N, C-alpha and C positions, 0 to 999 in steps of 0.2 A: 522633742523629748520622748514623745510616744514612739517615734521610729527607732530611736536609740534603745529604748526599753525592749521593743520587739526584737531587735537584732540580738540583744543580750540574752533574752529568753530563748531565741532560736539557737544560739550558740550553746547554751546550757543543755537544751534538748538534744542537740547533735552529739555533744560530748557524753551525755548519759546514755545514748541509745546503744552504744557498743556493748557496755556491760549488760544492759537489759537483753540484748540480742543473744549474748553468750549464755546468759542464764536461761532464757527460753529454749535455746538450742540444746542445752544440757538436759532439758526435760524431755527431749524427743528421743525415745529409745529406738535404737537401730540394730539390725543384725549385720552380718558380714556382707550381705548382698543388697543392702539398702543405702540410700543417701537421704539425710534429713538435715533440718536446720530451721532458720527463721528468716522471713523476708521483712525488711524494714525500709522505710524511706525517711525523709526529713520530717514527715508527719507522724512517725512511729511505726508500729507493726502494721503490715498490710494484710487485711483479711480478705478472703474471697478472690485471690489472684492465682493465676496458673504458674506452676513451676515446671519447666520443660527440661527433660534430660534426653539428649540425642547423641547417637553415635553413627559413624560410617563404617564400623568394623564388620558388618554382616553383609550377606549378599543382597538382602532386602533393606529398604529403609527401616530404621528402628528408632522410635522415640517413645518415651513414657512420660505421661503428664498427670499431675495431681493439682489439687486446689488447697490453698492455705486455710487454716482454721481461724477462729475469731481472734487469736493472738499472733497471727502471722506465721505460725509454725507449719511445716510441711514434712511429709515422709513419702519418698518414692520407694516402694517395696520391690523386692525380688527382681533386681536387675541382672540380666545375664552378664557374664564376664566380658567387659569391653572398656574402652576409654570414652568418657562422656563429657559433653559440653552442656552446661546448665545456664538457663536464663529465666527471667520473669516477664510475663505478659499479663496485662490486666486492664480493665476499663478505668480510664482516668490516668493511665500511665503511658509512658514511652517504653519501648522494649529496653530491658536492662542490658548492660554489658554482659557478654558471654564469658563464663569462667570454666575452667577445667574441674572435673569432679571424679572421685574414685569411689567405688563401692566400699561400704563399711566406714565412711567418714561423714562428719557433719560439715555442711557448707552453708554459711550464712550468705544471703544475697541482698544486694542493695537495689531497691526499686527507685525509679525516677519518675516524678510527676510529669505528665504531658505539658508541653509549653503552652498549648492553646487547643481550642476545640478541633482545629484541622488535624493536628497531630494525634489527638485522642481518638478521633473518629476513624483513623486508618484501620483499626482492628475491630471496628464494629461489625456485627454480622450484616450480610447483604440486605436484610429486610429494612435496616435503618435508612439505607440509600434508596432502595426500591420504592419505599413509601413516599418518597419525595416526588414521584411521577404524578403529574396532573392527569385528570380523567376528562374525557370528552364531554361537551355540553349536551343537553337533551336534544337540541337541534341537530348537532352533528351525528348523534346516535340514531337518527331517523333512517340513516342509510345502512345501519347494522340490524339485520333481522334478529329479534330477541333482545335488543336494547342493551342496557348497561350490564345486566347479569351475564348475558352471553359474551359481551366484550371482555368482562373481567374473567370469566371462565376460560376463555382462550388465552388471554394475557397471562393468567396464572397457571394452575396445574393442568389445564386442558391442552396446552400446546407450548407456549413460550417458556414458562417455567416448568413445563412438562418434559423438557430435555436438558436444561441446564439452569444455573442461577442467573438472575438478573439483579444487579446492584453491587456485585463485587467489583474490585478495582478495574478489571479488564473490561467489563461490560458497561460501566458507567463513564468510560472515556472512549475516545476514538483513537484506535492505534494508528500511529504514523505510517505503518506499513500498508495501510489501506489505500493511501494516495492523497492527493490534494483535490479539494472540492470547493465549489463556490459557496456552499452553505452546509450546515450540519444536517439539514433535511436531505440534501443530495447524498451526503456521506452515509446516512442511515439506510437510504434506499439501496445504495451499493453494498453496504455491509451485510444486509440481510440476503443478498444474492451469493454470498461467499460459501465456498465449499460444497460438499456433496448433499448437504441439506438445504442448499440455497433455494431450490425450486419450491420446496415445502414451506420454508419460512416466508418466501415472497407471496405465495398463494394465500397463506393465512393472513398476512398483514394487508395485502392489497385487495383481496377479494372478500374474505370472510369478516375482516375488521374494517372494511371501507377505506383503507389507506390511512386511517387515523393514527396508528402507532408511529408512523414516520414523523408526524408533527410533534407528538408528545415525547417521544424518545429524544428527538433533536433538542427540544426546549429543555428537557431534563439534563442532558449532557452539557448543554451550553451553560446552564446555571452552575453546574458543578465545576466546569472549567473556569468559571469566573470566581470561584471560591466558596460557593454555597456548601454548607455542611448540614448533616441531619439535625433536626430539632429533637429527635428521640435519642435519649441516652440509655443504653441498656443497663439494667441492674447487674451488679456482681452476683456470682453464685451464692446462694444461701441454703441453709438446711441440708437436705439430701444432696443437693448439687455440689456441696463441698466434699462429699464422700466418694466422688467419682475417681476412678483410675482409668486412664485412657492409654491404650497401647496402639501404636501406629506402625503398620508395615505397608509394603507395596508389592506389586507384581506386574508382569507383562511389560509393554514398552510404551513410550509416550504418545504414540500415534493411535492407540486403540483404547477401547473402554470396556467396562464390564457392566452388564445390566443388573445382575443379581448373583448371589452365591448360595451355597449350601454346604453344611458340614455335619448334619445330623438328621434324624427322623423326627419330624415335628410331633408325632404321636408319642414318642419316647425319646426325649432329647438327651438321654445318656448314651445313645448309640454313637459310636465313633469318637468317644471322649479323647481329647488331646490329639485327634487325628487330622488328616489333611482336609483343607477347604477347597472347594471347586467352584469355578465361576462360569457364567454364560456371557460371551462377549457380543451377542446380538449381531449387528451389521458389520462390526469392525474386522473380525478375523475368524478363521477356522482353527486357529491355535488356541485351545481352551486352557485357561490358567489353573494351576494348582499351587496352593500355599501350604508349606509346612510351618506352622506357628511355633513349634518347639525348636526346630533348627534354624528358623528364620531364613528359609530357602524357598524361592519361587521357581517353578518350572511350568512347562506347557505340554500338552499332547495334541497331536494333529488329528482332527476329526474328518472322516471321509464323508462323501456323499455318493449316492447311487448313480444319479444322472449327471453326466458331465455338462449337460446343457442347462442345468439349473441357473437361474439368474444371479447376477452379482450387482451390488450397488452401482449406480450410474456415476458419471464423471462430475466434477464440480461445475455448478452453473457459472460461477465466476471464480477466479483464483482466491484462495484463502490468504489472509494477511499473515498466517502462521506457516502454512504448508504449500502455498502457491497452487500450481496446477496438479499437484500429486493426488492421485486417487488413493487415499489412505485407508478407506474401508473396502475390504475385499471379500467379505464372507459370502459363501453360498448357503451355509447351513442356518444362519441367522437365528442362533439359539437365544431365546428370550429369558427362560427361567430354568433353573435346576431344582431338584428336590431329592433328598436321600431317603431310601427305604430302610426297613429293619435289618437288612443284610449289608448295609453301608454301600449299596450300589447307588449310582447317581442317574436319575431320570431327567431327560431334557425335553423341553418343547423346542424341537429343532427340525429344520427342513431335511428330509432324507432323499427327496426326489424333486423333479421338476413339478411345479404346481399343475401342469396340464396332463401329467401322466397318471391320472387317477385310476385306480383299479376298477374293473367292471362291476365288482360286487357292491360298489358304492352307489351305482347309478340306477336310473329308472329301468325297470325290467328285471332287476336282480331279485333273488329270493331271500336276501339278507333281511331279517326282521325290521331293522331300522330303515333300510332302503325302501322297503315296501310302503312305509308310512311317510318318509321324508327323504327322498333320494337326493344325493349330493353329487355335483358334477366336477368339483375341484376343491382343493384345499391348499392353503399357502404354506402351512407349517405343520409338521407331524410330531412324532415322538421318537425318542431313542433312549437307550440305557447303556451305561458304562459300568463295567465291573472292575474296580481297582485291583482285585486279587488276580484276575486272569488277563487284565488289560484288553478285554474284549468289548467292542462297541457294536451294539446291535440296533438295526433299523426296526422301527415299528410303524408301518405304513398305515396311516389313519385316513378315513374319508373326511373327517371334520378337521378344521383348522384349530391350532392350539396356541396358547399364549402363556397364561399362568397354569399351575397344576398343584393339586393337593390330594393326599391319600385320605380316604375315609377309614373310620375305625370299624371295619366290618370283616367278615370271614374271608372275603375275596381280595382283600387289600386293593380295593377298587381305586384307581387313579382317575380323578375327575379333572377336566381341563376347562379353561375359559377360552374365549375366541377373539373378542374385540375386533370385529370387522364391521365396517359400515355398509355392507352390501348383503346380498342374500346368502352367500356362503358362510357368513358369520352368525347365522341365526339358528344354529344347532348347538346344543350342549352335548359334549362327548365324554365317554369314559372308557377305561380299559380294565378288564378283569385280569390283574397281573398274575393271580394264581393260575388261571387258565393259560395265559401266555407263557408262563414259566414251564408249565407241564407239556404244552403242545408246540410252542413257537408259532402258532397260527394267529396272525394278527386279525384276520377277518372274523374268526370265531370268537376272539377275545374282546372285541370292541362293540360298542353300541353308541347311538346318539338319538337325540329327540328334538323336535321342534318345541317351542314354548307355547303351550295351549292352556288358556284359562278355562276353568269350569264355569262358563258363563250361564249355562242353564241350571246350575246349582244342584245337580243330582248326585254329586259326590264321585263321579267317574268320568273318564275321558270318552268323549263321543265324537262324531263327525263335527267338523268345525268350519266356520267361515274364515276367510283370510283376513289379514291385518288391515287391509284397505277396503273391506266390505262392511256393510251395516250389520249391526247385531241382529241375529236371529234367535229369539227366545228359546227355541227348541234345540239349538245347537251350541257348541262351545265356540271359542274364538282364538285364533292364533295371534300372538302379538309379535310385532317385529322388534325383537330385542335380542341381545346377546349378553354374555357375561364378560366383564373385564376382569374383576377379581372372581375367584371361585372359592367357596367355603363350605365344606361338609360340616353339618351341625352335629356335634357329639351328643347333643341332648335328645334328638329324635330321628336322626338319620336323613333328614332333608338336606338339600343342597341349595345354597344361596349364591347369588351372583350380584355384582354391582354393574348396572347398566348405565354406562357413563354418558355424559353430554358430549357429543361429537361436534367439532366445528362444522362438519358437513351436513348435520341435521339440526337446523336452527329451531325447529318446533319441538325438539325432544327436551323433556324436562330433566331426565336423569332419575334413576329409580333403583330400588332393590327388588330382586326377583327371587322368589322361593320356588324350588322345584321339589315336589314329592315324587320320587321315582315309582313308588308303588311296588307291588310284588313281582311285576313282569314288565319292566320298562323295555322299550318305549311305549308299549300299548297302554300301560297304566299310569304314565307320567302326567301329572297335572301341575300347572304353574299358578302362582299368585304374584301380583305386582304391587309395589308400594312406592309411589312417587315421593320425591323429596319435597316437602312443603317449605315455603318461605318461613323464616329468613334464610334457610339453607338452599344451596344450589351448587351445581357443578361437582357431582360425585365422581370419584376416581377409585383409588384402591380401598379395599375394605377387608375386614376379618371378623371372626365370630368367637364369642367366648363359650365356655363350657355350659352356660345356662341358655344358650341360643340367642343371646343378644348380639346384634351386629353393630360394629363400629366402623365408621367410614371417614375418609378424608374429603373435605368439601372445599370448593373454590370460594365459597362465601366466607372463608376464614374460620370455619368451625370443624371440630370433631363431631360427626353425627353419631347419635346413639339411637338404635331402633329396637324396640322390644315388642314383638308381635303379641305377647300375652296381654298387652294393654289395649289392644283394639276392642272397640265396643260393638261394632256392627258386624254383619256377616262378612266372612273372609272370601266367600265365593258367591257367584250369582251375578245377575245382570248389572248390579250397581258396584261390584267390586272390580273396578277398572283402573285403580291406581291412587285415586284421591280419597279413599274410603277410610283411611286410618291415620290422620295427622296426629292423633293423640299418642301414637306409638313412638313419636320422634321426640328427642331431646337434643339440644345443641349446646356444645361447650366451646366457647370462643378461644381460639389459639392465642398464645402470647404475641406481643408485638404491636406496633403502631398501625393506624389506618392511613389511607390516602388523604391529601388535603381536602378533597371534596367529601370524603367519607371518614371522618376522624374517629368514629366509634367502631369502625370495621377493623379486622385484622388483615394485614396484607400478606400474612403467611400463606404459602402456596403448597400445602402438603400433597405429596404424590401418592403415598400409600400408608395404610395403617396395618400394624401387626398386633395381634392380641397374644400376650405372653401367658398362655393357658397354664403352663407348667412352672411358673416362677423361675425361669432361666436367668432373669435379670437380677433377682434379689429384691425387686420392688413389689412383689406379691403376685400370687396367682390371679389370672384373668385381668391383668393390667393392660389396657389399650395403650399402644405406643405408636405415634405417628412420625413419619419422616418430617423433620424440620428443614425443609429444603432451602429456606432463606435464613436459617439459623446455624448452619454448619453442624447439624446433629439431628437429634430426635427429641420429641416431646412425649413424656409419659404422664398419663392422667392418674395421679395417686391421691386417693381420698378426696376426690373432687377438685384437686388443684394440679396444674401442670408443673412438672419437673423437667427442665431442659438439660439434656446431656449434650454439651457442645465440644466439638474439636476446635481448640483455639489456634492450632498450628499443624500443618499449613492451612490457612483460611481458604474455604471453598468447598468443604465437604457437602456433597449433594447425593442423597441416597434414593434409589427407586424401590428398594426392598431390603429386608434384613431378616435375621432369625436369631434365636437364642439357643445356647447349648450348655448342658451340664456335663463338664468333664469329669467331676468327681463329687458325688453328693456329700461325701464326708469331709470335704476340704473347705467348707464354709463359703465365704464370698469368693475366695480364690478359685473355687471349682466351678464357677458359673459366670455367664456374661453374654452380652449381645455382640454379634458379629455383623458389622455394617460396612458394606462396600461403597466406594464412590461410584455412583451409577450414571453420572452425567456423560454426555457424549464428547466432552471437551476438557480433558484433564489439564490442558495448558491454561485454563482459567484459574487454577489455584494460584495463590500468591507467589509460589515458587516458579510459576511461568512455564515456558516451553522447556520440555525435558522432564517434566513431572510425570511419573507413572501413576496409574490408578491405585488408589489406596484401599487397604483393608483395615478397619478400625475396630478394636475390641473395647467395648465399654463394660466396666465392672463397678459394682456398688458395694463399698465396704461399710461397716457399722459406724465409723467415724473417720475424720480426716487423717488420723494418725494410726489407724489400724494396720497391722503388718500382715 
């Protein structure tokens, strides 16, 4: 009798849902370029699920995605003229049937509950699956110098998840194209030898991690193949997360990747409003991408290099299961990052010559002020600048190596760079006076660099110093063997901060923040301070600074690190200020997501970089720290002490290495601002759409409510 009553009640609910849906849809106000409606299932209105509108009518991919409100209503605003396919995706659901939709119409959509946990978990973010990996025992970790924390730092944002996701459908299974093996252990050994990064992956797993990843990755994929699913169920979007509008485009071709992009001046993010977006494709190609987000058109421009003998990426260690023996990465310029200036020119950290053809003014015996103090014999990557108006690409030959780059807010428009090298040539921080370079074209005259020297004797100035591997001399300063990964000009006091990351090659290194005070006459007056990351934090990578001088950093410990130098109680210089002197300056904010079986209170999130939205380009508020959510297909913003996750639900697999915000029109409300997030992983074929997927450019915008137009 109870079963019959339940069926009758279910039939009544199903019959009554259609009028309710029509009534709700009628309350969704739409314009001629919107599509709106309501999403319902047999359980009633579906709140906090994604509605996806996609079209193939443009030269780029184009999809616009929104989230339903508490009554299942949705509004997709400002769609360009095209034919659209709509469907629903959400936690606890199977993907709905796809239906046609036209602008200016209301389309009600029917959601379908997932049949079981296996079906529901197909669309979970990678972190749900990655967190199923078991960790080595204390006995096993005796072979890994640095123990569990170093193992985790390499596994997470230091190396493995420092290049691509782990836990998505492709990485949690063994592709049949890899071949046949006696065991999953053998399959993973062979898998990590695949492609042009095979030697790097193998060295990390076999040498720096003691061969342990092979065992635990094999055990992980075996359990999943046998039907294991995550115990973590991600919550549906709530609050601000339901106000997100996501627009997805793509560029380039399926064999290449983009490390980062730029489309505005970070100091004044209204520069180049509605303009072109430029990318840096690192190892993959010298055809740099350009996206027109108004016309939905992607193009490229070919970047030259001065020296024909500049190196190129090597061949695959073993054939790739996707590309075979093909050498898909061909770049000589190896551009890592771009940034735009106030004139909408694009500056790149890019190789312009062979690393061995260093100018004489860099070397010992030169009369260059920086070379007199700290001569440099080689640099792996330099600078360049592209002017979209003239189409001119200019080499800027630097003595120092470059990686990330940021403009200071000063009269010289000084361009500061990071280095990220685990050897001596990476231990100088360099800068370019772009005003001088524009006026003279003289790279030597316009640049400078400095070693990082602590004021160990505490007299407030830079003096003769002992080297990093020498004992402290109380009468002298001390050079530290450090370099910048992230570089951050501080708008509050003019100092320059850097993140000194934990390298797999340096097991004793803790990871730290370094503050450089250039002084009135750098490098002669440049003094550094160092602040190690204390436990429970470890594994610093990307970082940024807010307008109050507070530094925010992505940590392998599963935290967003916050460091405020103003909270330090002891002396900031002197013989005891060697890194561990200000733990009170640190605060740790745990990222969303589950921990590992052996560390359940940990977050497995593996954030690569953090951006501080100083100018409220996102609409989430000025000075909002936003981290890449590399296992969440999006980004995590810390808003009023709580994380707000902006996720791309389709195609699954978004992995960013950096991003920026732009204000296209200050008078356009939420529509005139947003975050531009590229897929930065080296493997675009890991997206759910598989081989043939091009790198993505994702525009996240935040409106006042889920139905705002």
